[in-house]
N, C-alpha and C positions, 0 to 999 in steps of 0.2 A: 510050798506052804504059802509064800507071799502071793503067788498066783491065785490060790484058792481064796485068800482073804480079799484080794482085789476083786475077784469075780463075785464074791458075796456082797461087797460094798456097792458094786455097780449093778447088781441084779435088779434093783428097784429104781434105777435112774430113768427118767423120761428123756430120750435122746434129743428130741426137738427142743424141749425146754432147756436142757443143759447146753445145747449148741448156741442158743440165743444168749443165754447168760454168759457163757464163756467168751463169746465174741465181743459182747459189750464190755466185759471186764478187761479183756485184752486191749481194746481201744482205750479204756480208762487208764491203764498203766502206761500206754504210749503217750497220751496227752498229759498225764501227770508228770512224766519226765521233763516235758517242756515247761509245764506250770511251775515245777520245782527248780527252774533255772538250771536244768541239766545236771542236777546232783542226784547221784544214785541212792543216797541214804534213805530218802523219803520213799523212793520207788521200791527199794528193798524191803523197807518196813511194811509198805502196803502189800507187797507180794507175799510176805510171810503171813499177814493177816488173811489174805485170800486163800492160801493153802489151808490154814486152820479152819476157815469158814467152809471150804469145800469138803473137808473131812467131816465136819459137823453136819453139813447138808446131806452127805451120803449116808451117815449114820441115822439121821432122822427119817430119810426116805425109806429105810429098811424097817422102820417101826410101823405098825398098823395104825390107822386113824383112831381106832378104839383105845389103843395104848397111849397115843399122844394126848387124847382127850383127858386122861387121868392127870396130866400135868397142869391143867387149867387152873385149878384152885391154888396149888402150891406156888406156881409161877406168879400168879396175880398177887398173892399175899407177899411173896418175896419182893415183887416190884414196888408194892406200897411201902414196905419197910425201908427199901432203898431210897424211895422218894422222901420219906420222913428223915432218913439219914442225911440226905442232901439239904433239907430244910434246916437241920440242926447244925451240921458241921461240914457242909459241902464246900468244894473249891470255888472261889469267886474268880471268874474270868470275864473281863470287860464289863464289870458291873453286874453280872448275873451269876447266881449260884445254881449251876446246873450239873456240876461234876462231883463225883464221889471217889475218893482215893481208897482203893482196896489193897491192903498189903499183899505183895506177891503177884498182883495182877496189874495194878496201875490205875489210872483214871478211867472210870466208866460213866456213861450218861444213862442213868436209870429210866429217864423218860422214853428212850428208844426201846427199852425192854417192854414197855407198856403197849407198844404198837403190835406186839405179838401176844403178850399176856392178856390184854383186854379182850380181843376177839376170841382168844382161846377159851377163856372162862365163859364168855357169853354163848359161844357155840356149844360148849359142854352143857351149860345150863338149859338151853332150849332143846337140845337133844334129849335130855332127861325128861322134859315135859312134852315130848312129841305127841301130837294128837289131842293135847289138853291145854294148849296155850291160851291164857286169859290176859286181861288187862293188868292183873296183879303181877304177872311175870314180866311185863314190860316196865312196870314201876321198879321192880327189883333190879332189872337190867339198867334202867336209867340211873339208879343210885350207884351201881357198880361203875358206870361211866363217869359220873359226877365227881367221885372221890379222886381218881388220878388226874382228871381235868383240872380240878381246883388246885391240887398240889403243884402241877406243872405251871399253871398260870402264875402262881405265887413266886416262881423262881426269879425273875419272870421270863417265860418262854412261850409267848402267845402262839407263835407259829407251830411249834411241836404240840402244844395243847390242842390246837384246832385240828391237827392231823390225827391225834389220838381220839379226839371226839368224833372226827369223821369216820374212823374205823368202827367205833361203837355204833354210830348212826347207820353205817352201811349194813352191819349185821342185823340191827333191828329192822331195817327195811326189807332185807332178804328173809327175815323170820316172819314177815307178814304184818308189819306195823300199819295200822289204818291210815290211808292217805289224808283223811281229815285231820288227824293228829300231826302229820307231817306238815300240812299247810299251816296249822295253828302254830307249830313250833317255828316255822320259817318266819311268820309274822312277828311272833314273840322275840325271835332273835334279832330281827331288824329293830324292834322297839328297844331292846336292851342295848344294842350297839349305839342307837341314837342317844339314849340316856347316858351311856358311858362317855360318849363324845361331849355331850352338853355339860355334864357334871364333873368332867376331868377325872374319870375313873381310869382312863388310859394314860400310859406314860407318854411324855412329850415325844420321845423317839418313835413310839408307835404311831402317833398322829402324823409325824413328819414323813414316815414311810408311806402312809396312805396318801397324803397330799402330794408327795413328789411323783406318784404314779401319773397324775394328771399334768404336772408341770415340774419336771426335775430341775429346771433352771431356777426355780424359786430359792433353792439352797444348793447351788452347784458345787460348793466347796465342802459340803458336809452330807446332809441326808440324801441329796440327789447325785452325789459323786459316783456311787456304785452303778446306778442306772445309766448315767451318761457315759461313763467309761466302758461299760459292757456294750452299749449301743455302738460306740465308736469302734470297738474291737470287732464285733460281729459284722458291722457294715463295711469295714475296711477289708474284710476277708473276701468280699465279692462272691463270684460264682465258684471259682476253683480254690480260693484260699491263697494265703501267702506261702504255704508250705510248712511242713513240720519243723519246729524250732525257729521259725522265722517271724513269729508274731511280735510286732513292735510294741503294741500296748502291753503285751505280756512281759517281755524281756526288758522293757524300759520302766517297769514297776508302776505303770499307771493303773493297772487293773487290780483292785483289792480282792482279798479272799479268793485268789485265782486257783488255788489247789483244792478248795472245798466247795462252797456254795456257788461260785461263779466260774467253775471250770468249763461250763458249756460255752462261755464267751471265748475262752482260750481255744477250744475246739473249733468254734465258728470262725475265728480269725485265721487259723492255720489250715483248715480244711474246707472252708467256704460253704456255700449253699449246698453243693453236691454232697459234701461230707455230712452236713447237718441232716439232709434228707435220708441219707443212708442210716445214720444213727437213729433217727425217728422211725424209720422202717423196721429196724431191729426191735425197737420198743413195741411197735405195733404187733409184730409177730410174737413177741414174748407175751404181751397182754392177751392177744387172741388165743394163744395156746392155753394160758391160765383160765380164760373164760370157758374154753371147751372142756377143760378138766372139771370146772365147776358144774357145768351142765350135765356131764356124764356121771357125777358123783352119785353113789347109791345109798348114802345115809344122810340124815339131817345134819350131823356134825360136819361131814365132808363137804356137803353143798354150801353150808353157811361159812365154813372156814375158807374154802377155796374161793368162793365168791367175794368175800371180804378182802382177802389177800390180793385178788385181781384188781379190785377197785383201789386198794391201797397203793399198788404199783402205779396205776394210772394217775392217782392223785400226786404222788411223788414227782413223776415226770412232768405232769401238767403244771404244777405249782413252781417247780424249779425253773423250767424253761420260760414260764410266764413271767416270773420275777426278773430273770436275767434279760429278757427282751423288753421289759418295761410295761408289760400288760397287767402285772399284779404287784402288790407291795412286796418289799424285800422282807422275808420272814425266816430266813435261815434254814432252808430245806435242801439237803444234798441231792445231787443227781444220782439215781440208783446205779450201783455197780461201777460208777465212774469217779465220784468225789472221794477225796482222801478221808479216811476215818475208820475207826475200828468197831465201835458199838453199832453204828448204823449198818455197816457192811455185814456184820454177823447177824443182825436182825433180818436183813434182806435174804441172806442165804438160808437162814432157818425157815423163813417163809417159803422159799423155793423147795426146801426139803419136805415141808408139810404138803405142798402141792404135789410133789412127786409121790409121796405116800398115798394121797387120795387117788392119784391117777393109776398107780400100779397095784393097789390092793383092792380094786373094785370087786374082783371075783370072790374076795374073802369076806365081803360085807353083805349081810342079808338085805334083800330087797323089801 
């Protein structure tokens, strides 16, 4: 009986995609043990979340893309309601109201849910208008993007808001958004950013994170501390690294947020350049497989959803490694399948489950 259930669950799993995700996740648990100062409680907690996320992933993989598309509207509405709940009575952590306490579940971060809910409703919407997409459809889509973006910026969580907005933009681009509108939007965004900087619409800490990218030493004890310590950790790892559990920056508590946003610095210090190249190769293989699934999709919904998720994974990796290595501002983006966390991890595995569904149900979708 158990064998039949297991066979059913794994029937629609993409072996290559699963192998890449499983390997990265295993490396994540390994480095998390070091980042957590060799305490098993945090690793055990993360392992339990991984098991639950894997089960959810396999369940979603067995659903057809047409069936998954039905969840676009309710999931989006639920996400907006949860974001409103955060605005009204969310948990305040480090000056930001981003978490919502759900009885029996614990704290969740609704903004993470929108990284799946937003592209899901947009892919469903454009799939329904296949062959008759007009500028009006793009206006409706822009409104659907603007609502969660504004609610997340208000928390404030500019980094997550930009990622959610990016997911929405990726889908509009894949749906055929005119390049002239993209250029106009880019110019407008630069103008809005310049105005936000000039008229102090940005928080002071957001400005500091941007300026410290160019010169972390300007505020080495505060805004630039994360970047400087991450650079020291990665640089001290050299080519081969100091070895697992032997990272001095990690274990002497110089490295902040070492189990979440800056876990790549822990990895780089202990496994060196070779280890970092191996991890990045795994991400390349993962993203390449996702891109192939997107290209082979036989429905508008599958193509848009798979393409957006592929670009979302790439953005996660690029932004996290970019901020840890000092090339981008610190925006609080986790390293996919490696950083400690529950809501983000579940979101990522749901995305993988959707990709597997698109990959393994192609014969069931009309051309």
